[in-house]
N, C-alpha and C positions, 0 to 999 in steps of 0.2 A: 300960737294963740290956741289951734282946735287941738292941739298935743296938749296943751295943759288943763283943757275944757275936759276932756274925757278923763284923764285922770282925777281931776277935782270931782268928779260927779261919782267916779268907782270908788275913791276914799272915803267922800263923805256917806256912801252906801255899808261899806265895811267898816265905818266906825261903829254904826248902829248895830251891823250885824256883829262885831266884836264883841261888843258887852252883851247881845241876846246870846252869844255862843256861851260868854264866859260864865253868866248868871245862870245858863241852863246846864252847864258842866257841874257847878257848883251846887244847886239844886239836886240835881242826879245823882253825884255823890252823896250829898247829905241823907238823900231818902234810903240808900244803899248802908249808910254808918247807920241809921235808926233801925233799918231792919234787923241790921247784924246784932248791936247791940240789945234789941227789944226782946227779938225771938231766938236768937242764938240757934237758928236753922240753916242748914244747906239747902232744904226742901224749900222754905220760904224765899230764900236768894235764887233759886233755883226756877220758880215760878215768877219771881220777879224779872227775872233775866228772859224767858220767855215773852212775857207781856212786852217787855221793851222790844224785841226783837221780830217777833212772828208777824205782826201787822206790816213792819216794812218788808220782810221777806216775799209776803204774799203779794201788796200792792204795790211793791217797787217796779216791775214792770208795767203794769198798767199806768202808773205814775208817770214814769218815762215816757210814755207814747203821749198821755194828755198833755205832759208840758209844754211836748214839740208843736202842740196842735194850739195852745193858747197865749194869754197873756202874763208873763213870767212873774212879771211884779204885781198883779195882782195875785195871783198863787201864794205867794210870798205873805203879801198883807193877808191874808185870809188864813193860811198856815200858822202865823203869828197870834191873829186873834184867836184862833182855835185853840191853840197850846194855853194861852193865856187863861181862858176860860176853864180849860182842863185844871189849870194850877188853882183857879179861884172853887173850884168844886173840891178839889182835894183838901184846901184850906177849911171847907165846912165839914169834910169827914173826919179829917185828924181833930178838929175841935171837940167834937162830940165824944162824950165819956169813954164809950165802947167804940173801939176802932174795928170793923169787919175788914178781914184780908182781901175777902171777893173783890169788894169798891175799888180797893188801892190797886189791884191787878188791873182791873178794866179802866181805870183812868191812867194809869203806866199806857196799856195799852191804846187807849185812845191819842194819847201824848205821841205815840210811837205814829200813829196814822198822819199825824200834823207832820212830823219829821219826814215822813216817807216823802211828802209831796214839795216839804221847803228846802231840803239838802239837796237835791237833783235841780232844783229850780236855781237855786244859789250858783250852784255850779255851771249850769248852763247863761247865765245871766252875762258871764264875760264876753263871749264872743260877741254880744248886742252890744258893747259898749267900747272895748278894748281893742284898738289895730293889732293885726293879725303878727305883726313883727313883735309887739310887744305881751301875746299871751304867755309865754314861758317865763318872763320875770312876773308878771301878776300870779302865776301859777306857784312860783317860789316863793312869792309873798303869804299867799293864803295858805300853805303849807305851814310856814311860820307862823300865823296867826293860831291855826289849829291847834299847834304842838305848845305854843303858849297857854293857849285856853286847857290845853289836856295838863299843864302844871300848874296855872293858877288856880282854874275851876276847885280841884282837889282842896287845893289849900284855902279857898276863899269858903266853902263849903265845910271844913273842920272847925274853922273859926265861927262861922256861922251857928252850926249846930250845938257848937261847945258853949254859948251864950244865950241862944235862944231857941224857945221850942221850936220843933220839926213845921209846925202850922205856920209861922211867922217865918220862917226861911224859906217857904215859897212865896213870898212876897218879893224875893229877887226876881222869879220868873216874871213876873208881871212887869217890873221895873225893866228888865232887859227888853220884853215883847214891847213896850210901848216906845222906846228909844229906836229900837229897830223897824218898827211901823212908822214912827216920824221920819225918819231919815229917810226910807222909802216913797211916802208920800210928797218930799221936797223936791225931788229931783224928776226929771223927764227921761224914760227909758223906751228905746223904739220898739215897736210892736213886731212879735214873732211874724213870721209868713206862715201861714197855715196851711199845713199838707193837706193828706187825705181825710176823710171822713172819720172820725174816732170812732170805733167799735170793737165789740169783742174778737170780730174777725180779725182787724186791722191790729191788734195787741197778739192773737195766736199766731199770725202769720208773722210776724217780727221776730217773736219769740222762737219759731222755727226755723228762719233764716240763722237766727245767732247759733242755734244748736246745729246748723249744718255747717256754717263756716269752723266752727270749732272742731267738730268732728272729721271733718274730711281733711286736715293737717293733723297726723297721727302724734308728731312733737307738742301740738298745743293741746291737743286733748290729753297726755299724758302730765303735762303741766297744770292743765286745771285739775286732774283725779288726783294728783299729790297734794296739791294746795287745798283742795277741797276735803281731803283725809285729815290735813295737818290742823284746818280750823275745827274739823269734826272732835280730835282728840284735847287740844288746847284750849278753844274759846269756854267750853263749859267749867273747865277749871279756871280758867284765867276769870271768871265771874266770881269765883272761891275766894278770892286773894283777901277780900276784908275778914272772911272766917279763919282763913289759915293765921292771919295776923293775930287775932283774939284767942281763937282755940286752942292753937299750938306755941304761938310765940309771946302768949300773954296779953299782949298791948291793948290799946285802948283807941279813942277817936284821934288821938294825935298820931300816933304809931301807924294806925290805916290810913292817915291823910299823907305821911311821910312817905309810904309805899308807893302810892299813888303818883305822887310828886315826883319820886324817882324814876317811876317808869314812864311818866311825860318827858323825864329831863332825857332820859336814855333813848328814845322816840327822836327828841330833838336832835340830840348829839350824833345819831344814827343818819338823819334828813341830812344834816349840816356837814357831815363828812362827805356823804355824797355828793352835794352841789357846790363844796369848796374844791375837791381832789377828783381827778380823772383816775378812775380805777381800770385798770387794764385787764381785771380778770373778769372771766365770761360769767355773763349776767345768772345763765344756768346754774354754773358752778357756787354761785355766792348764794342762790335760792336754796339749792341744796345744802347748802354748809349753815344756812340759818335756820334749817329746820333741825340739824343735829345741837346747833346752839341753843335752841328754843327747849328742847329737848332735855338738856343738860341743867338748863337754869332751873325748869321746873322739877325735875329729878333731883336736885340738890335741895332746893326748897322744902322739899319732904323729907328728906335724910337729915339736913341739919339739927340739933337740938336743939331744945326752948331757948336756951341761952345764948344761941349764934344770931340773935337779931341782926346785927349789924352785916352778917354775912349773908343773911337772905335779903337784905336792902341792897345789896352789891349785887348779889347774882340777879335782882329784879332789875337792876340797872342796864345789866347786859342784856337780860329778855326783853327790855325796851329798845336798846340798839338792834337787837338780831329781826325785832318785828319790823322797826323803822324800814331797815336795809332790804328785807323781804318783799315787804308792800312796794318799796319802788323799784325793785328790780323786775318785780313781776308785772306792775301797772307798765314799765318800759318796754317790757317783752310783749305784751299785748298790744302795745301802743306801734310798735314796731311791726309786727306780724299781719294786724288787722288793717283794714282799710279803714280811713278816717270816718267815714258816713256810715260805718256799720260798729264803731266803737261802742255806741250807746247801748247799743241790745246786747252785744258780746258781754259787756260789764255788767248790764243788769242779770243778763242769764246766770254769769257766775255768782254773783250774790244770792241770788234765790238758789241755787242748787247747791250752795257753800253753807247756807245758814240753816236751812229745812232739815237737812240730817241733824246739824249740830244741836237743834232744839230736842230731838231724841236721846244725843248725847248728855245733854244736860240734865235730861228726866232721869238718868241711868247715875249721872255724876252726882246729884243730888241724894239719891237713895244709897249709892256707895258711903257717900262722906258721912252720912246718916249713921250707919252703919258697923263701917271698919274704921273711920278716920278720915280726917279733911288732909291730914299730912299723907297718907296712903294715897288717895285719891292723886295728891300730884306726882308721885312716886309712878304710879302706873301711869298717868297721862304722859309725862317725861319719858319716861320709857316706850312708849308708842312713836312719840314725836320722833327719837332717834331710830328706832326701828324704820320708819317713813321716809328719813332722810338718806340712811343707807340704801333702801331700795331704789329710792331715786338716782342714785348716783348708777345704776344697774341696766337702767334704762335707756335703750342704745337709742331710741326716736327722740327721745327728750334731750339726750348729750349730742345728738345731732342740730337739733334746734339751735343748740348753744352756738355750736359750730359754724350753722348759718348765719347768724345775726352778727358775726364778725366779719363776712364778705361785705 
């Protein structure tokens, strides 16, 4: 009976969160389509991308420490409410005759602040409800739902932007937030045990602890270094996928939606393969190989002539598989190598250190794409990713870490 109770509670919460996540993905992709078609500018997409990731990168460590010391249910409700308010303000802005892009960037940034608290709070909710022996199964369900949203969200966003003005599409965010808040308010979630007092000193201490854990393990240090490098060269170009679809391959709304759906489908396949089959290959070898595969898919995406849209779609699917395998293996390596009580700060450290340099890369990518062409940008990113993959095989300490994981 108790077993059924936790399951019902968690599924009830996730039903609301699933709808909220699906509508959030849809709105996010609809905004990208609208910006791509309305402005046809790589720099506009670059600034929108920066607005969407910079707040999370900066606030991430602070949010993680705060979440560990307060009521996670309340944080999620307040975050959903804040995101809904941002959607209302965006609706008002987009209904005006003249749209000021600066206000759109500001609202995307504020929306990102809400997500910076909501996402880790949701991840940290499971241990409060789910028995320890069931956490792995629940994590698998979570990953599956995320993948479904990454496929269904762009599809829903494409249909919505095709039949509705962008201001009306944003009402999806309000519907999703309302359902998520309602599901949370109807369940009882145990309180977290408050730790030490939340302060700037606490944040800096935990950040330094995470840095020390990584730096004293040379193999882990190299893993972080190469993963950060691949994020630096791949993520800025990946944000430009809609412009590559429209600018180089001559696609429209439906083609942009198809590319995003195929990318999400590839990630779902990659996760499913790792979940269903036991892979005997070294996780480090898999990570290094995925760098090269990702690089090849980006390189081919830029090299293919504009008539080869189907080829572009196929390599995009392969890229999605590669990214999924990389993330899964990277996460597993860190989870095996680092003590459980230190994982939160180590992952926060990685996210902040990986994303912040990528913002600089995003600025350069926008300028390069505007001046020499979006397809050339993908060729450059792909070549750099392949070089990073080859260099990672030459790192003795990194390969040794892979051998140690087998023991």
